[in-house]
DSSP file (Angstrom, degrees, kcal/mol; ACC not computed):
  #  RESIDUE AA STRUCTURE BP1 BP2  ACC     N-H-->O    O-->H-N    N-H-->O    O-->H-N    TCO  KAPPA ALPHA  PHI   PSI    X-CA   Y-CA   Z-CA
    1    1 A M              0   0    0      0, 0.0     2,-0.3     0, 0.0    18,-0.1   0.000 360.0 360.0 360.0 132.8   61.0  121.2  140.1
    2    2 A F        +     0   0    0     16,-0.4    16,-2.3     2,-0.0     2,-0.3  -0.797 360.0 171.0-101.7 151.9   62.3  119.2  137.1
    3    3 A Y  E     -A   17   0A   0     -2,-0.3     2,-0.3    14,-0.3    14,-0.2  -0.982  26.5-134.5-153.4 166.4   63.7  115.7  137.6
    4    4 A V  E     -A   16   0A   0     12,-2.4    12,-2.4    -2,-0.3     2,-0.3  -0.854  19.3-168.6-117.0 156.8   64.9  112.7  135.7
    5    5 A K  E     -A   15   0A   0     -2,-0.3     2,-0.4    10,-0.2    10,-0.2  -0.992   3.5-166.8-148.8 149.2   64.0  109.2  136.5
    6    6 A A  E     -A   14   0A   0      8,-2.3     8,-2.7    -2,-0.3     2,-0.9  -0.999  20.1-134.8-137.5 134.9   65.4  105.9  135.2
    7    7 A Q  E     +A   13   0A   0     -2,-0.4     6,-0.2     6,-0.2     3,-0.1  -0.818  23.5 177.9 -90.2 107.6   64.0  102.3  135.6
    8    8 A L        -     0   0    0      4,-2.1     2,-0.3    -2,-0.9     5,-0.2   0.837  67.9 -26.1 -79.8 -34.5   66.9  100.2  136.6
    9    9 A S  S    S-     0   0    0      3,-1.7    -1,-0.3     1,-0.0     3,-0.3  -0.922  81.5 -77.1-161.0 179.7   64.9   97.0  136.9
   10   10 A E  S    S+     0   0    0     -2,-0.3     3,-0.0     1,-0.2    -2,-0.0   0.841 131.9  35.2 -55.1 -35.6   61.3   96.1  137.6
   11   11 A E  S    S+     0   0    0      1,-0.1     2,-0.5    -4,-0.0    -1,-0.2   0.646 111.6  66.0 -94.1 -18.3   61.7   96.8  141.3
   12   12 A T        +     0   0    0     -3,-0.3    -4,-2.1     2,-0.0    -3,-1.7  -0.915  49.2 168.3-119.9 123.6   64.2   99.7  141.2
   13   13 A Q  E     -A    7   0A   0     -2,-0.5     2,-0.5    -6,-0.2    -6,-0.2  -0.996  19.4-151.1-128.3 134.6   63.5  103.2  139.9
   14   14 A V  E     -A    6   0A   0     -8,-2.7    -8,-2.3    -2,-0.4     2,-0.4  -0.922  13.8-177.8-110.1 129.4   65.9  106.2  140.4
   15   15 A T  E     +A    5   0A   0     -2,-0.5     2,-0.4   -10,-0.2   -10,-0.2  -0.987   5.5 173.6-123.6 130.1   64.5  109.7  140.6
   16   16 A T  E     -A    4   0A   0    -12,-2.4   -12,-2.4    -2,-0.4     2,-0.1  -0.995  31.3-117.9-142.2 140.4   66.7  112.9  141.0
   17   17 A E  E     -A    3   0A   0     -2,-0.4     2,-0.5   -14,-0.2   -14,-0.3  -0.409  32.0-119.3 -67.1 141.4   66.0  116.5  140.9
   18   18 A I        +     0   0    0    -16,-2.3   -16,-0.4    -2,-0.1     2,-0.2  -0.757  45.3 165.8 -82.1 123.7   67.8  118.5  138.2
   19   19 A T    >   -     0   0    0     -2,-0.5     3,-0.6   -18,-0.1     4,-0.3  -0.709  52.8 -94.8-127.1-178.5   70.0  121.1  139.7
   20   20 A D  T 3  S+     0   0    0     -2,-0.2    -2,-0.0     1,-0.2    15,-0.0   0.430 121.6  47.0 -80.1   8.4   72.9  123.3  138.7
   21   21 A E  T 3  S+     0   0    0     14,-0.0    -1,-0.2    16,-0.0    16,-0.1   0.425 104.8  53.3-123.2  -1.8   75.3  120.8  139.9
   22   22 A N  S <  S+     0   0    0     -3,-0.6     2,-0.5    14,-0.1    -2,-0.1   0.200  75.7 102.6-125.7  22.1   74.2  117.5  138.6
   23   23 A V        +     0   0    0     13,-0.4    13,-2.7    -4,-0.3     2,-0.3  -0.907  44.2 166.7-105.5 128.4   73.8  117.9  134.8
   24   24 A F  E     -B   35   0B   0     -2,-0.5     2,-0.3    11,-0.3    11,-0.2  -0.878  13.6-179.9-136.3 161.6   76.6  116.4  132.7
   25   25 A T  E     -B   34   0B   0      9,-2.0     9,-3.3    -2,-0.3     2,-0.4  -0.900  27.6-111.3-152.1 174.6   77.2  115.6  129.0
   26   26 A R  E     -B   33   0B   0     -2,-0.3    28,-0.4     7,-0.2     7,-0.2  -0.923  31.3-106.4-116.0 136.6   80.1  114.2  127.0
   27   27 A C     >  -     0   0    0      5,-2.6     4,-1.6    -2,-0.4    28,-0.2  -0.438  26.9-140.8 -56.6 127.9   82.4  115.9  124.5
   28   28 A P  T  4 S+     0   0    0      0, 0.0    -1,-0.2     0, 0.0    27,-0.1   0.712  96.6  45.8 -69.2 -16.2   81.2  114.6  121.2
   29   29 A D  T  4 S+     0   0    0      3,-0.1    26,-0.1     1,-0.0    -2,-0.0   0.927 132.4   8.1 -92.6 -51.4   84.9  114.5  119.9
   30   30 A C  T  4 S-     0   0    0      2,-0.1    25,-0.0    26,-0.0    -1,-0.0   0.588  91.6-121.3-109.9  -9.7   86.8  112.8  122.8
   31   31 A G     <  +     0   0    0     -4,-1.6     3,-0.0     1,-0.3    24,-0.0   0.481  51.4 158.1  86.9   1.6   84.2  111.7  125.2
   32   32 A S        -     0   0    0     -6,-0.1    -5,-2.6     1,-0.1     2,-0.3  -0.321  45.7-114.0 -62.5 142.2   85.3  113.6  128.2
   33   33 A E  E     -B   26   0B   0     -7,-0.2     2,-0.4    -9,-0.1    -7,-0.2  -0.617  36.8-172.5 -78.3 132.1   82.6  114.2  130.9
   34   34 A L  E     -B   25   0B   0     -9,-3.3    -9,-2.0    -2,-0.3     2,-0.3  -0.984  22.8-127.4-132.5 136.7   81.7  117.9  131.3
   35   35 A Q  E     -B   24   0B   0     -2,-0.4     2,-0.4   -11,-0.2   -11,-0.3  -0.635  30.8-153.0 -79.6 144.3   79.4  119.6  133.8
   36   36 A V        -     0   0    0    -13,-2.7     2,-1.0    -2,-0.3   -13,-0.4  -0.961  16.7-144.7-126.9 135.0   76.7  121.7  132.2
   37   37 A D    >>  -     0   0    0     -2,-0.4     4,-2.0     1,-0.2     3,-0.6  -0.818  15.1-169.6 -99.1  96.9   74.9  124.8  133.4
   38   38 A L  H 3> S+     0   0    0     -2,-1.0     4,-3.0     1,-0.3     5,-0.2   0.828  83.4  59.5 -56.7 -36.1   71.4  124.3  131.8
   39   39 A A  H 3> S+     0   0    0      1,-0.2     4,-0.7     2,-0.2    -1,-0.3   0.887 106.7  46.9 -64.3 -41.1   70.4  127.8  132.8
   40   40 A E  H <4 S+     0   0    0     -3,-0.6     3,-0.3     2,-0.2     4,-0.3   0.888 114.8  46.1 -66.3 -42.2   73.2  129.3  130.8
   41   41 A L  H >< S+     0   0    0     -4,-2.0     3,-1.3     1,-0.2    -2,-0.2   0.909 110.0  53.3 -67.4 -40.4   72.5  127.1  127.8
   42   42 A A  H 3< S+     0   0    0     -4,-3.0    -1,-0.2     1,-0.3     5,-0.2   0.660  94.5  71.5 -69.2 -17.4   68.7  127.8  128.0
   43   43 A S  T 3< S+     0   0    0     -4,-0.7     2,-0.4    -3,-0.3    -1,-0.3   0.676  77.2  94.8 -76.6 -12.1   69.4  131.6  127.9
   44   44 A D  S X  S-     0   0    0     -3,-1.3     3,-1.9    -4,-0.3    -3,-0.0  -0.660  78.2-139.2 -76.5 128.5   70.4  131.3  124.2
   45   45 A E  T 3  S+     0   0    0     -2,-0.4    -1,-0.1     1,-0.3    -3,-0.0   0.714 103.3  49.4 -64.3 -20.4   67.3  132.1  122.0
   46   46 A H  T 3  S+     0   0    0      2,-0.0    -1,-0.3    -3,-0.0    -3,-0.1   0.108  80.1 151.7-105.2  22.4   68.3  129.1  119.7
   47   47 A F    <   +     0   0    0     -3,-1.9     2,-0.4    -5,-0.2    -5,-0.1  -0.281  18.8 178.3 -56.1 128.2   68.7  126.7  122.5
   48   48 A D    >>  -     0   0    0      1,-0.1     4,-1.0    -7,-0.1     3,-0.6  -0.884  15.4-162.2-136.2 102.4   68.0  123.1  121.4
   49   49 A L  T 34 S+     0   0    0     -2,-0.4     3,-0.3     1,-0.2    -1,-0.1   0.848  90.7  40.5 -52.9 -41.6   68.5  120.5  124.1
   50   50 A Y  T 34 S+     0   0    0      1,-0.2    -1,-0.2     3,-0.0    -2,-0.0   0.663 117.7  45.7 -86.4 -18.1   68.7  117.5  121.8
   51   51 A G  T <4 S+     0   0    0     -3,-0.6     2,-0.5     2,-0.0    -1,-0.2   0.353  88.0 106.7-105.3   5.2   70.7  119.2  119.1
   52   52 A T     <  -     0   0    0     -4,-1.0     2,-0.4    -3,-0.3    -5,-0.0  -0.723  43.9-174.9 -90.7 125.3   73.3  120.8  121.3
   53   53 A G        -     0   0    0     -2,-0.5     2,-0.5   -28,-0.0   -26,-0.1  -0.962   7.6-159.5-116.2 134.2   76.8  119.4  121.5
   54   54 A I        -     0   0    0     -2,-0.4     2,-0.3   -28,-0.4   -20,-0.1  -0.970   7.0-153.1-118.6 124.8   79.4  120.8  124.0
   55   55 A C        -     0   0    0     -2,-0.5   -28,-0.1   -28,-0.2    -2,-0.0  -0.662  20.9-111.5 -91.6 146.5   83.0  120.3  123.4
   56   56 A C     >  -     0   0    0     -2,-0.3     4,-2.8     1,-0.1     5,-0.3  -0.229  38.3-101.9 -66.0 166.2   85.7  120.2  126.1
   57   57 A S  H  > S+     0   0    0      1,-0.2     4,-2.0     2,-0.2     5,-0.1   0.871 122.2  54.4 -61.5 -34.8   88.2  123.1  126.2
   58   58 A R  H  > S+     0   0    0      2,-0.2     4,-1.8     1,-0.2    -1,-0.2   0.947 114.5  39.0 -65.7 -48.1   90.9  120.9  124.6
   59   59 A C  H  > S+     0   0    0      2,-0.2     4,-2.5     1,-0.2    -2,-0.2   0.870 113.3  56.4 -70.9 -35.0   88.6  119.9  121.5
   60   60 A S  H  X S+     0   0    0     -4,-2.8     4,-2.8     2,-0.2    -1,-0.2   0.915 107.6  48.3 -61.2 -42.1   87.1  123.4  121.4
   61   61 A Y  H  X S+     0   0    0     -4,-2.0     4,-3.3    -5,-0.3     5,-0.2   0.925 110.5  51.3 -64.0 -45.5   90.7  124.9  121.0
   62   62 A K  H  X S+     0   0    0     -4,-1.8     4,-2.3     1,-0.2    -2,-0.2   0.906 112.8  45.9 -58.0 -43.5   91.4  122.3  118.2
   63   63 A H  H  X S+     0   0    0     -4,-2.5     4,-2.6     2,-0.2    -2,-0.2   0.934 115.3  46.1 -65.5 -44.8   88.2  123.3  116.4
   64   64 A W  H  X S+     0   0    0     -4,-2.8     4,-3.2     1,-0.2     5,-0.2   0.938 113.6  49.4 -65.4 -44.6   89.0  127.0  116.8
   65   65 A K  H  X S+     0   0    0     -4,-3.3     4,-2.2     1,-0.2    -1,-0.2   0.910 113.3  46.2 -60.3 -42.7   92.6  126.5  115.7
   66   66 A G  H  X S+     0   0    0     -4,-2.3     4,-1.9    -5,-0.2    -1,-0.2   0.866 113.4  48.5 -66.7 -39.4   91.5  124.6  112.7
   67   67 A A  H  X S+     0   0    0     -4,-2.6     4,-2.7     2,-0.2    -2,-0.2   0.915 112.8  48.3 -69.4 -43.0   88.9  127.1  111.8
   68   68 A T  H  X S+     0   0    0     -4,-3.2     4,-1.5     2,-0.2    -2,-0.2   0.898 111.2  49.3 -62.0 -40.9   91.3  130.0  112.2
   69   69 A R  H  X S+     0   0    0     -4,-2.2     4,-0.6    -5,-0.2    -1,-0.2   0.893 112.6  49.1 -63.4 -41.1   94.0  128.3  110.1
   70   70 A H  H >< S+     0   0    0     -4,-1.9     3,-1.0     1,-0.2    -2,-0.2   0.920 110.5  50.5 -65.8 -43.1   91.3  127.6  107.4
   71   71 A D  H 3< S+     0   0    0     -4,-2.7    -1,-0.2     1,-0.2    -2,-0.2   0.807 109.3  51.3 -61.2 -32.0   90.1  131.3  107.5
   72   72 A N  H 3< S+     0   0    0     -4,-1.5    -1,-0.2    -5,-0.2    -2,-0.2   0.577  84.4 113.8 -86.8 -11.2   93.7  132.6  107.1
   73   73 A Q  S << S-     0   0    0     -3,-1.0     2,-0.3    -4,-0.6    -3,-0.0  -0.338  70.1-119.5 -65.0 146.2   94.5  130.4  104.0
   74   74 A Q              0   0    0      1,-0.1    -1,-0.1     0, 0.0    -2,-0.1  -0.662 360.0 360.0 -83.9 139.8   95.1  132.3  100.7
   75   75 A V              0   0    0     -2,-0.3    -1,-0.1     0, 0.0    -2,-0.1   0.384 360.0 360.0 -99.4 360.0   92.7  131.5   97.9
């Protein structure tokens, strides 16, 4: 079992098991909260917990649309 713990004050500490339902992150672009499946992320051979940013679907679409537009421009 993996878990996280946080010291809220000298008297209070919170400990909770990491499950497939309680891991979240924030979109680095807009700050929306997103639920994360760590098992899915960890299945990538280049998985880097600290270096991974996950965008929400709206921001992902903006990035994809921008990249596609950039790729289709004539030089």
